[in-house]
Backbone as JSON Lines, residues from 0, in Angstrom:
{"i":0,"aa":"X","n":[10.5,4.62,28.73],"ca":[10.49,5.99,28.25],"c":[9.22,6.24,27.42]}
{"i":1,"aa":"X","n":[8.57,7.32,27.66],"ca":[7.32,7.66,26.99],"c":[7.59,8.19,25.58]}
{"i":2,"aa":"X","n":[6.59,8.05,24.73],"ca":[6.69,8.58,23.38],"c":[6.67,10.1,23.42]}
{"i":3,"aa":"X","n":[7.37,10.71,22.46],"ca":[7.33,12.16,22.34],"c":[5.99,12.55,21.73]}
{"i":4,"aa":"X","n":[5.71,13.82,21.73],"ca":[4.47,14.31,21.15],"c":[4.4,13.95,19.66]}
{"i":5,"aa":"X","n":[5.49,14.11,18.95],"ca":[5.53,13.77,17.52],"c":[5.32,12.27,17.31]}
{"i":6,"aa":"X","n":[5.92,11.46,18.15],"ca":[5.75,10.01,18.05],"c":[4.3,9.59,18.33]}
{"i":7,"aa":"X","n":[3.68,10.23,19.31],"ca":[2.27,9.95,19.58],"c":[1.4,10.34,18.39]}
{"i":8,"aa":"X","n":[1.74,11.45,17.76],"ca":[1.01,11.9,16.58],"c":[1.17,10.87,15.45]}
{"i":9,"aa":"X","n":[2.39,10.35,15.27],"ca":[2.62,9.34,14.24],"c":[1.84,8.06,14.52]}
{"i":10,"aa":"X","n":[1.8,7.63,15.78],"ca":[1.03,6.45,16.16],"c":[-0.44,6.67,15.82]}
{"i":11,"aa":"X","n":[-0.94,7.85,16.12],"ca":[-2.33,8.18,15.83],"c":[-2.59,8.14,14.32]}
{"i":12,"aa":"X","n":[-1.67,8.69,13.53],"ca":[-1.82,8.68,12.08],"c":[-1.79,7.25,11.54]}
{"i":13,"aa":"X","n":[-0.89,6.42,12.07],"ca":[-0.79,5.03,11.64],"c":[-2.08,4.29,11.96]}
{"i":14,"aa":"X","n":[-2.61,4.49,13.16],"ca":[-3.87,3.84,13.53],"c":[-5.01,4.3,12.63]}
{"i":15,"aa":"X","n":[-5.04,5.59,12.32],"ca":[-6.09,6.11,11.45],"c":[-5.98,5.53,10.05]}
{"i":16,"aa":"X","n":[-4.76,5.48,9.5],"ca":[-4.55,4.91,8.17],"c":[-4.91,3.43,8.18]}
{"i":17,"aa":"X","n":[-4.47,2.7,9.21],"ca":[-4.79,1.27,9.31],"c":[-6.3,1.06,9.33]}
{"i":18,"aa":"X","n":[-7.01,1.92,9.99],"ca":[-8.46,1.81,10.04],"c":[-9.07,2.08,8.66]}
{"i":19,"aa":"X","n":[-8.59,3.11,7.99],"ca":[-9.11,3.47,6.67],"c":[-8.9,2.33,5.68]}
{"i":20,"aa":"X","n":[-7.71,1.71,5.71],"ca":[-7.4,0.63,4.76],"c":[-7.8,-0.74,5.31]}
{"i":21,"aa":"X","n":[-8.48,-0.72,6.44],"ca":[-9.04,-1.92,7.08],"c":[-7.95,-2.95,7.43]}
{"i":22,"aa":"X","n":[-6.87,-2.44,8.04],"ca":[-5.79,-3.31,8.5],"c":[-5.62,-3.18,10.02]}
{"i":23,"aa":"X","n":[-6.65,-2.7,10.69],"ca":[-6.61,-2.47,12.13],"c":[-7.07,-3.72,12.87]}
{"i":24,"aa":"X","n":[-6.24,-4.75,12.85],"ca":[-6.62,-6.04,13.43],"c":[-6.93,-5.94,14.92]}
{"i":25,"aa":"X","n":[-6.34,-5.0,15.62],"ca":[-6.58,-4.84,17.05],"c":[-8.01,-4.38,17.34]}
{"i":26,"aa":"X","n":[-8.71,-3.92,16.32],"ca":[-10.1,-3.5,16.47],"c":[-11.07,-4.5,15.84]}
{"i":27,"aa":"X","n":[-10.62,-5.7,15.57],"ca":[-11.42,-6.68,14.84],"c":[-12.78,-6.91,15.5]}
{"i":28,"aa":"X","n":[-12.8,-7.03,16.81],"ca":[-14.07,-7.31,17.51],"c":[-15.0,-6.11,17.52]}
{"i":29,"aa":"X","n":[-14.41,-4.93,17.55],"ca":[-15.21,-3.7,17.66],"c":[-15.72,-3.21,16.3]}
{"i":30,"aa":"X","n":[-14.91,-3.33,15.25],"ca":[-15.23,-2.69,13.98],"c":[-15.77,-3.6,12.89]}
{"i":31,"aa":"X","n":[-15.77,-4.91,13.11],"ca":[-16.16,-5.82,12.04],"c":[-17.19,-6.82,12.54]}
{"i":32,"aa":"X","n":[-18.05,-7.27,11.62],"ca":[-19.05,-8.27,11.94],"c":[-18.36,-9.6,12.25]}
{"i":33,"aa":"X","n":[-18.9,-10.32,13.21],"ca":[-18.3,-11.59,13.66],"c":[-18.04,-12.56,12.52]}
{"i":34,"aa":"X","n":[-18.97,-12.65,11.58],"ca":[-18.84,-13.59,10.46],"c":[-17.62,-13.29,9.6]}
{"i":35,"aa":"X","n":[-17.15,-12.05,9.61],"ca":[-16.05,-11.68,8.72],"c":[-14.68,-11.67,9.41]}
{"i":36,"aa":"X","n":[-14.61,-11.99,10.68],"ca":[-13.34,-11.89,11.4],"c":[-12.23,-12.71,10.75]}
{"i":37,"aa":"X","n":[-12.51,-13.96,10.51],"ca":[-11.49,-14.86,9.96],"c":[-11.01,-14.36,8.59]}
{"i":38,"aa":"X","n":[-11.97,-14.01,7.74],"ca":[-11.64,-13.5,6.41],"c":[-10.84,-12.19,6.5]}
{"i":39,"aa":"X","n":[-11.3,-11.28,7.34],"ca":[-10.62,-9.99,7.51],"c":[-9.19,-10.19,8.01]}
{"i":40,"aa":"X","n":[-9.0,-11.08,8.99],"ca":[-7.65,-11.32,9.52],"c":[-6.72,-11.92,8.46]}
{"i":41,"aa":"X","n":[-7.25,-12.79,7.61],"ca":[-6.44,-13.35,6.52],"c":[-6.03,-12.24,5.55]}
{"i":42,"aa":"X","n":[-6.96,-11.35,5.25],"ca":[-6.65,-10.23,4.35],"c":[-5.6,-9.31,4.95]}
{"i":43,"aa":"X","n":[-5.7,-9.07,6.24],"ca":[-4.73,-8.21,6.91],"c":[-3.34,-8.85,6.87]}
{"i":44,"aa":"X","n":[-3.26,-10.14,7.17],"ca":[-1.97,-10.84,7.12],"c":[-1.4,-10.77,5.7]}
{"i":45,"aa":"X","n":[-2.24,-11.02,4.71],"ca":[-1.83,-10.95,3.32],"c":[-1.28,-9.56,2.99]}
{"i":46,"aa":"X","n":[-1.98,-8.53,3.45],"ca":[-1.55,-7.16,3.19],"c":[-0.22,-6.82,3.82]}
{"i":47,"aa":"X","n":[-0.01,-7.28,5.05],"ca":[1.27,-7.04,5.71],"c":[2.42,-7.71,4.96]}
{"i":48,"aa":"X","n":[2.22,-8.96,4.58],"ca":[3.3,-9.68,3.88],"c":[3.57,-9.04,2.53]}
{"i":49,"aa":"X","n":[2.52,-8.78,1.75],"ca":[2.71,-8.18,0.43],"c":[3.4,-6.82,0.52]}
{"i":50,"aa":"X","n":[2.97,-5.99,1.45],"ca":[3.57,-4.66,1.54],"c":[5.03,-4.74,1.95]}
{"i":51,"aa":"X","n":[5.37,-5.67,2.83],"ca":[6.76,-5.82,3.25],"c":[7.62,-6.29,2.08]}
{"i":52,"aa":"X","n":[7.15,-7.27,1.33],"ca":[7.91,-7.79,0.18],"c":[8.11,-6.68,-0.85]}
{"i":53,"aa":"X","n":[7.06,-5.95,-1.18],"ca":[7.15,-4.93,-2.21],"c":[8.03,-3.77,-1.75]}
{"i":54,"aa":"X","n":[7.91,-3.37,-0.49],"ca":[8.76,-2.3,0.03],"c":[10.24,-2.68,-0.04]}
{"i":55,"aa":"X","n":[10.57,-3.89,0.38],"ca":[11.97,-4.32,0.4],"c":[12.51,-4.53,-1.02]}
{"i":56,"aa":"X","n":[11.68,-5.04,-1.9],"ca":[12.05,-5.16,-3.31],"c":[12.39,-3.78,-3.88]}
{"i":57,"aa":"X","n":[11.55,-2.81,-3.56],"ca":[11.75,-1.45,-4.07],"c":[13.05,-0.85,-3.55]}
{"i":58,"aa":"X","n":[13.37,-1.12,-2.3],"ca":[14.63,-0.61,-1.74],"c":[15.83,-1.26,-2.42]}
{"i":59,"aa":"X","n":[15.76,-2.56,-2.68],"ca":[16.84,-3.23,-3.4],"c":[16.99,-2.62,-4.79]}
{"i":60,"aa":"X","n":[15.88,-2.38,-5.46],"ca":[15.91,-1.74,-6.77],"c":[16.6,-0.37,-6.69]}
{"i":61,"aa":"X","n":[16.29,0.37,-5.64],"ca":[16.9,1.7,-5.46],"c":[18.41,1.58,-5.25]}
{"i":62,"aa":"X","n":[18.83,0.62,-4.44],"ca":[20.26,0.42,-4.21],"c":[20.98,0.06,-5.51]}
{"i":63,"aa":"X","n":[20.39,-0.82,-6.3],"ca":[21.01,-1.19,-7.58],"c":[21.11,0.02,-8.5]}
{"i":64,"aa":"X","n":[20.05,0.83,-8.53],"ca":[20.07,2.07,-9.31],"c":[21.19,2.98,-8.84]}
{"i":65,"aa":"X","n":[21.35,3.12,-7.53],"ca":[22.42,3.95,-6.99],"c":[23.8,3.45,-7.43]}
{"i":66,"aa":"X","n":[23.99,2.14,-7.41],"ca":[25.28,1.58,-7.81],"c":[25.58,1.87,-9.28]}
{"i":67,"aa":"X","n":[24.55,1.76,-10.11],"ca":[24.73,2.05,-11.54],"c":[24.99,3.54,-11.74]}
{"i":68,"aa":"X","n":[24.25,4.38,-11.06],"ca":[24.46,5.83,-11.15],"c":[25.87,6.21,-10.67]}
{"i":69,"aa":"X","n":[26.31,5.57,-9.59],"ca":[27.66,5.86,-9.09],"c":[28.73,5.47,-10.11]}
{"i":70,"aa":"X","n":[28.46,4.45,-10.89],"ca":[29.41,4.02,-11.91],"c":[29.51,5.05,-13.04]}
{"i":71,"aa":"X","n":[28.37,5.59,-13.45],"ca":[28.34,6.51,-14.58],"c":[28.48,7.98,-14.2]}
{"i":72,"aa":"X","n":[28.18,8.31,-12.96],"ca":[28.23,9.71,-12.51],"c":[29.0,9.77,-11.21]}
{"i":73,"aa":"X","n":[29.79,10.8,-11.06],"ca":[30.55,10.97,-9.81],"c":[29.65,11.68,-8.8]}
{"i":74,"aa":"X","n":[29.36,10.97,-7.72],"ca":[28.56,11.58,-6.65],"c":[29.5,12.46,-5.85]}
{"i":75,"aa":"X","n":[29.22,13.76,-5.77],"ca":[30.13,14.7,-5.12],"c":[30.53,14.32,-3.69]}
{"i":76,"aa":"X","n":[29.59,13.93,-2.88],"ca":[29.93,13.62,-1.49],"c":[29.19,12.36,-1.07]}
{"i":77,"aa":"X","n":[29.86,11.22,-1.22],"ca":[29.24,9.93,-0.92],"c":[28.83,9.83,0.55]}
{"i":78,"aa":"X","n":[29.55,10.5,1.42],"ca":[29.25,10.43,2.86],"c":[27.9,11.06,3.19]}
{"i":79,"aa":"X","n":[27.49,12.06,2.4],"ca":[26.19,12.71,2.66],"c":[25.03,11.86,2.15]}
{"i":80,"aa":"X","n":[25.36,10.77,1.44],"ca":[24.37,9.77,1.02],"c":[23.32,10.3,0.06]}
{"i":81,"aa":"X","n":[23.59,11.36,-0.66],"ca":[22.55,11.89,-1.53],"c":[23.04,12.23,-2.92]}
{"i":82,"aa":"X","n":[22.08,12.59,-3.75],"ca":[22.35,12.92,-5.14],"c":[21.85,14.33,-5.47]}
{"i":83,"aa":"X","n":[21.7,15.16,-4.45],"ca":[21.1,16.49,-4.64],"c":[21.76,17.27,-5.77]}
{"i":84,"aa":"X","n":[23.08,17.31,-5.77],"ca":[23.76,18.08,-6.82],"c":[23.58,17.45,-8.19]}
{"i":85,"aa":"X","n":[23.62,16.13,-8.27],"ca":[23.46,15.47,-9.56],"c":[22.05,15.65,-10.12]}
{"i":86,"aa":"X","n":[21.04,15.69,-9.26],"ca":[19.67,15.87,-9.74],"c":[19.5,17.22,-10.43]}
{"i":87,"aa":"X","n":[20.38,18.14,-10.19],"ca":[20.3,19.46,-10.84],"c":[20.83,19.43,-12.27]}
{"i":88,"aa":"X","n":[21.45,18.31,-12.67],"ca":[22.02,18.23,-14.02],"c":[21.08,17.47,-14.95]}
{"i":89,"aa":"X","n":[20.99,17.95,-16.16],"ca":[20.12,17.33,-17.15],"c":[20.56,15.9,-17.5]}
{"i":90,"aa":"X","n":[21.86,15.63,-17.7],"ca":[22.26,14.25,-18.04],"c":[21.85,13.24,-16.96]}
{"i":91,"aa":"X","n":[21.98,13.6,-15.71],"ca":[21.61,12.68,-14.63],"c":[20.11,12.44,-14.62]}
{"i":92,"aa":"X","n":[19.32,13.51,-14.75],"ca":[17.87,13.37,-14.77],"c":[17.41,12.5,-15.94]}
{"i":93,"aa":"X","n":[17.98,12.72,-17.11],"ca":[17.63,11.92,-18.29],"c":[18.0,10.45,-18.05]}
{"i":94,"aa":"X","n":[19.19,10.22,-17.53],"ca":[19.65,8.85,-17.28],"c":[18.7,8.13,-16.33]}
{"i":95,"aa":"X","n":[18.35,8.78,-15.24],"ca":[17.48,8.14,-14.24],"c":[16.06,7.98,-14.79]}
{"i":96,"aa":"X","n":[15.51,9.04,-15.37],"ca":[14.12,9.0,-15.82],"c":[13.89,8.09,-17.03]}
{"i":97,"aa":"X","n":[14.85,8.05,-17.95],"ca":[14.62,7.31,-19.19],"c":[15.34,5.96,-19.26]}
{"i":98,"aa":"X","n":[16.28,5.73,-18.38],"ca":[16.95,4.43,-18.36],"c":[16.66,3.67,-17.07]}
{"i":99,"aa":"X","n":[16.98,4.26,-15.95],"ca":[16.83,3.54,-14.68],"c":[15.36,3.29,-14.34]}
{"i":100,"aa":"X","n":[14.51,4.28,-14.54],"ca":[13.09,4.1,-14.22],"c":[12.41,3.08,-15.14]}
{"i":101,"aa":"X","n":[13.0,2.82,-16.3],"ca":[12.4,1.9,-17.27],"c":[13.07,0.53,-17.26]}
{"i":102,"aa":"X","n":[14.03,0.33,-16.39],"ca":[14.78,-0.92,-16.36],"c":[14.31,-1.77,-15.19]}
{"i":103,"aa":"X","n":[14.02,-3.04,-15.45],"ca":[13.53,-3.92,-14.39],"c":[14.69,-4.41,-13.53]}
{"i":104,"aa":"X","n":[14.35,-4.9,-12.35],"ca":[15.33,-5.22,-11.32],"c":[16.4,-6.21,-11.78]}
{"i":105,"aa":"X","n":[16.03,-7.3,-12.43],"ca":[17.04,-8.28,-12.81],"c":[18.02,-7.73,-13.84]}
{"i":106,"aa":"X","n":[17.57,-6.84,-14.7],"ca":[18.5,-6.2,-15.65],"c":[19.46,-5.27,-14.91]}
{"i":107,"aa":"X","n":[18.96,-4.59,-13.88],"ca":[19.84,-3.76,-13.05],"c":[20.86,-4.63,-12.33]}
{"i":108,"aa":"X","n":[20.41,-5.78,-11.82],"ca":[21.34,-6.7,-11.16],"c":[22.41,-7.16,-12.14]}
{"i":109,"aa":"X","n":[22.03,-7.5,-13.36],"ca":[23.0,-7.93,-14.37],"c":[24.0,-6.81,-14.67]}
{"i":110,"aa":"X","n":[23.52,-5.59,-14.71],"ca":[24.39,-4.44,-14.97],"c":[25.39,-4.27,-13.83]}
{"i":111,"aa":"X","n":[24.9,-4.37,-12.59],"ca":[25.79,-4.26,-11.43],"c":[26.81,-5.4,-11.43]}
{"i":112,"aa":"X","n":[26.38,-6.59,-11.81],"ca":[27.31,-7.73,-11.88],"c":[28.38,-7.52,-12.94]}
{"i":113,"aa":"X","n":[28.06,-6.76,-13.99],"ca":[29.06,-6.42,-15.01],"c":[30.04,-5.37,-14.48]}
{"i":114,"aa":"X","n":[29.57,-4.53,-13.57],"ca":[30.4,-3.47,-12.99],"c":[31.33,-4.03,-11.92]}
{"i":115,"aa":"X","n":[30.79,-4.9,-11.07],"ca":[31.55,-5.41,-9.93],"c":[31.17,-6.85,-9.66]}
{"i":116,"aa":"X","n":[31.99,-7.54,-8.93],"ca":[31.72,-8.92,-8.57],"c":[30.71,-8.95,-7.43]}
{"i":117,"aa":"X","n":[29.52,-9.44,-7.71],"ca":[28.47,-9.55,-6.7],"c":[28.52,-10.98,-6.16]}
{"i":118,"aa":"X","n":[28.64,-11.17,-4.85],"ca":[28.66,-12.53,-4.29],"c":[27.42,-13.32,-4.71]}
{"i":119,"aa":"X","n":[27.6,-14.6,-4.96],"ca":[26.49,-15.42,-5.47],"c":[25.33,-15.48,-4.48]}
{"i":120,"aa":"X","n":[25.61,-15.47,-3.17],"ca":[24.51,-15.52,-2.21],"c":[23.65,-14.26,-2.3]}
{"i":121,"aa":"X","n":[24.28,-13.13,-2.61],"ca":[23.54,-11.87,-2.77],"c":[22.68,-11.93,-4.04]}
{"i":122,"aa":"X","n":[23.29,-12.36,-5.15],"ca":[22.54,-12.46,-6.41],"c":[21.36,-13.41,-6.28]}
{"i":123,"aa":"X","n":[21.59,-14.56,-5.66],"ca":[20.52,-15.54,-5.5],"c":[19.4,-15.0,-4.61]}
{"i":124,"aa":"X","n":[19.77,-14.31,-3.54],"ca":[18.76,-13.72,-2.65],"c":[17.92,-12.69,-3.42]}
{"i":125,"aa":"X","n":[18.56,-11.85,-4.21],"ca":[17.85,-10.84,-4.98],"c":[16.93,-11.5,-6.0]}
{"i":126,"aa":"X","n":[17.39,-12.57,-6.63],"ca":[16.54,-13.27,-7.61],"c":[15.32,-13.91,-6.95]}
{"i":127,"aa":"X","n":[15.5,-14.49,-5.76],"ca":[14.36,-15.06,-5.04],"c":[13.36,-13.96,-4.65]}
{"i":128,"aa":"X","n":[13.89,-12.84,-4.17],"ca":[13.03,-11.72,-3.79],"c":[12.27,-11.21,-5.01]}
{"i":129,"aa":"X","n":[12.94,-11.1,-6.14],"ca":[12.29,-10.67,-7.38],"c":[11.17,-11.63,-7.78]}
{"i":130,"aa":"X","n":[11.44,-12.93,-7.69],"ca":[10.43,-13.92,-8.07],"c":[9.18,-13.8,-7.22]}
{"i":131,"aa":"X","n":[9.37,-13.74,-5.91],"ca":[8.2,-13.7,-5.03],"c":[7.48,-12.35,-5.14]}
{"i":132,"aa":"X","n":[8.22,-11.29,-5.32],"ca":[7.59,-9.97,-5.51],"c":[6.71,-9.98,-6.76]}
{"i":133,"aa":"X","n":[7.23,-10.57,-7.85],"ca":[6.44,-10.62,-9.08],"c":[5.15,-11.4,-8.87]}
{"i":134,"aa":"X","n":[5.24,-12.51,-8.16],"ca":[4.04,-13.31,-7.9],"c":[3.02,-12.52,-7.09]}
{"i":135,"aa":"X","n":[3.48,-11.8,-6.07],"ca":[2.56,-11.05,-5.2],"c":[2.02,-9.8,-5.88]}
{"i":136,"aa":"X","n":[2.86,-9.15,-6.68],"ca":[2.45,-7.89,-7.31],"c":[1.57,-8.11,-8.53]}
{"i":137,"aa":"X","n":[1.67,-9.28,-9.16],"ca":[0.94,-9.5,-10.4],"c":[-0.19,-10.51,-10.29]}
{"i":138,"aa":"X","n":[-0.44,-11.01,-9.07],"ca":[-1.53,-11.98,-8.9],"c":[-2.24,-11.72,-7.57]}
{"i":139,"aa":"X","n":[-3.54,-11.63,-7.64],"ca":[-4.28,-11.51,-6.38],"c":[-4.25,-12.84,-5.64]}
{"i":140,"aa":"X","n":[-4.2,-13.93,-6.41],"ca":[-4.09,-15.26,-5.83],"c":[-2.78,-15.9,-6.31]}
{"i":141,"aa":"X","n":[-1.66,-15.5,-5.75],"ca":[-0.37,-16.01,-6.24],"c":[-0.22,-17.52,-6.06]}
{"i":142,"aa":"X","n":[-0.96,-18.11,-5.12],"ca":[-0.88,-19.56,-4.91],"c":[-1.42,-20.32,-6.12]}
{"i":143,"aa":"X","n":[-2.13,-19.64,-7.03],"ca":[-2.64,-20.28,-8.24],"c":[-1.68,-20.17,-9.42]}
{"i":144,"aa":"X","n":[-0.56,-19.49,-9.22],"ca":[0.43,-19.42,-10.29],"c":[1.05,-20.8,-10.48]}
{"i":145,"aa":"X","n":[1.49,-21.08,-11.68],"ca":[2.0,-22.4,-12.04],"c":[3.04,-22.92,-11.05]}
{"i":146,"aa":"X","n":[3.99,-22.09,-10.66],"ca":[5.08,-22.56,-9.8],"c":[4.63,-22.88,-8.38]}
{"i":147,"aa":"X","n":[3.48,-22.34,-7.94],"ca":[3.0,-22.58,-6.58],"c":[1.76,-23.48,-6.52]}
{"i":148,"aa":"X","n":[1.18,-23.75,-7.66],"ca":[-0.11,-24.43,-7.69],"c":[-0.07,-25.83,-7.06]}
{"i":149,"aa":"X","n":[0.99,-26.57,-7.25],"ca":[1.06,-27.93,-6.7],"c":[0.95,-27.92,-5.17]}
{"i":150,"aa":"X","n":[1.57,-26.92,-4.55],"ca":[1.55,-26.82,-3.08],"c":[0.37,-26.0,-2.56]}
{"i":151,"aa":"X","n":[-0.29,-25.27,-3.46],"ca":[-1.43,-24.41,-3.12],"c":[-1.05,-23.31,-2.11]}
{"i":152,"aa":"X","n":[0.22,-22.93,-2.12],"ca":[0.7,-21.82,-1.28],"c":[1.99,-21.29,-1.87]}
{"i":153,"aa":"X","n":[2.28,-20.04,-1.56],"ca":[3.5,-19.39,-2.04],"c":[4.63,-19.82,-1.13]}
{"i":154,"aa":"X","n":[5.53,-20.62,-1.69],"ca":[6.66,-21.11,-0.89],"c":[7.86,-20.2,-1.07]}
{"i":155,"aa":"X","n":[8.52,-19.93,0.03],"ca":[9.76,-19.17,-0.01],"c":[10.81,-20.0,0.72]}
{"i":156,"aa":"X","n":[11.75,-20.52,-0.04],"ca":[12.79,-21.4,0.51],"c":[12.16,-22.56,1.3]}
{"i":157,"aa":"X","n":[11.07,-23.1,0.76],"ca":[10.43,-24.26,1.35],"c":[9.35,-23.98,2.38]}
{"i":158,"aa":"X","n":[9.18,-22.73,2.79],"ca":[8.18,-22.38,3.81],"c":[7.09,-21.51,3.19]}
{"i":159,"aa":"X","n":[5.88,-21.65,3.69],"ca":[4.77,-20.8,3.25],"c":[5.12,-19.35,3.59]}
{"i":160,"aa":"X","n":[5.17,-18.51,2.57],"ca":[5.54,-17.11,2.77],"c":[4.61,-16.41,3.74]}
{"i":161,"aa":"X","n":[3.35,-16.84,3.82],"ca":[2.37,-16.18,4.66],"c":[2.32,-16.77,6.07]}
{"i":162,"aa":"X","n":[3.49,-17.23,6.53],"ca":[3.66,-17.68,7.91],"c":[4.87,-16.95,8.48]}
{"i":163,"aa":"X","n":[5.0,-17.01,9.8],"ca":[6.16,-16.36,10.44],"c":[7.47,-16.93,9.88]}
{"i":164,"aa":"X","n":[7.54,-18.25,9.67],"ca":[8.76,-18.87,9.14],"c":[9.06,-18.36,7.74]}
{"i":165,"aa":"X","n":[8.04,-18.26,6.89],"ca":[8.24,-17.75,5.54],"c":[8.73,-16.32,5.53]}
{"i":166,"aa":"X","n":[8.14,-15.49,6.37],"ca":[8.55,-14.09,6.46],"c":[9.98,-14.01,7.0]}
{"i":167,"aa":"X","n":[10.3,-14.85,7.94],"ca":[11.65,-14.89,8.51],"c":[12.68,-15.25,7.44]}
{"i":168,"aa":"X","n":[12.39,-16.25,6.62],"ca":[13.31,-16.65,5.54],"c":[13.45,-15.54,4.5]}
{"i":169,"aa":"X","n":[12.34,-14.88,4.19],"ca":[12.39,-13.74,3.27],"c":[13.27,-12.64,3.87]}
{"i":170,"aa":"X","n":[13.08,-12.35,5.15],"ca":[13.86,-11.31,5.83],"c":[15.35,-11.64,5.81]}
{"i":171,"aa":"X","n":[15.7,-12.91,5.99],"ca":[17.12,-13.31,5.94],"c":[17.72,-12.98,4.57]}
{"i":172,"aa":"X","n":[16.99,-13.31,3.5],"ca":[17.47,-12.98,2.15],"c":[17.59,-11.47,1.98]}
{"i":173,"aa":"X","n":[16.58,-10.75,2.44],"ca":[16.62,-9.29,2.32],"c":[17.85,-8.73,3.03]}
{"i":174,"aa":"X","n":[18.14,-9.22,4.22],"ca":[19.29,-8.71,4.97],"c":[20.61,-9.04,4.27]}
{"i":175,"aa":"X","n":[20.7,-10.19,3.63],"ca":[21.9,-10.52,2.85],"c":[22.09,-9.48,1.76]}
{"i":176,"aa":"X","n":[21.02,-9.2,1.01],"ca":[21.09,-8.23,-0.08],"c":[21.32,-6.82,0.44]}
{"i":177,"aa":"X","n":[20.57,-6.44,1.45],"ca":[20.66,-5.07,1.97],"c":[22.04,-4.78,2.55]}
{"i":178,"aa":"X","n":[22.59,-5.69,3.32],"ca":[23.92,-5.46,3.92],"c":[24.98,-5.25,2.86]}
{"i":179,"aa":"X","n":[24.95,-6.08,1.82],"ca":[25.93,-5.94,0.74],"c":[25.73,-4.62,-0.01]}
{"i":180,"aa":"X","n":[24.49,-4.35,-0.4],"ca":[24.2,-3.16,-1.2],"c":[24.43,-1.88,-0.42]}
{"i":181,"aa":"X","n":[24.05,-1.86,0.85],"ca":[24.28,-0.69,1.69],"c":[25.77,-0.34,1.74]}
{"i":182,"aa":"X","n":[26.58,-1.36,1.94],"ca":[28.05,-1.14,2.02],"c":[28.57,-0.61,0.69]}
{"i":183,"aa":"X","n":[28.09,-1.13,-0.41],"ca":[28.55,-0.69,-1.73],"c":[28.1,0.75,-2.03]}
{"i":184,"aa":"X","n":[26.91,1.09,-1.62],"ca":[26.38,2.42,-1.94],"c":[26.89,3.48,-0.96]}
{"i":185,"aa":"X","n":[26.94,3.15,0.33],"ca":[27.26,4.16,1.35],"c":[28.57,3.93,2.08]}
{"i":186,"aa":"X","n":[29.18,2.78,1.87],"ca":[30.38,2.42,2.63],"c":[31.63,3.16,2.29]}
């Protein structure tokens, strides 16, 4: 089945953005000097892994925020999956802007654990995701952080995070967390 016009437009936008941010690996031979290919490809791989980790961390943070908000505020229609009506109220806006936006992920996890029994595999997966996200978000060379320095690479459950196996193990943890949190927020 062929892409729709809108889908083709999105592909074009993605290719243009990838080119602007220099993540267009499919154009490596055409757009980059031969001497820089290896370096450029390593940077692209690094960018893909970092962006995936940070995006998934952010979604977990959002789910935890939703669970806390659901505890303190009655969401009018949980099936519609939104907070449109609550955002119109000053107490909800203050709570989200001054408490939830200022609270780090592990504190949100602790709060959710006080509200409900979170399975240990979910908590452990979220803690591992938090650890690796912090390393990637706060260090340009995370392999030089104390916990990774001996191995000279960022290990995730024993595998180099910047390999297919490492990404796969990270994805497994993410799916454990996401499946549980999705059911709690939208189920």
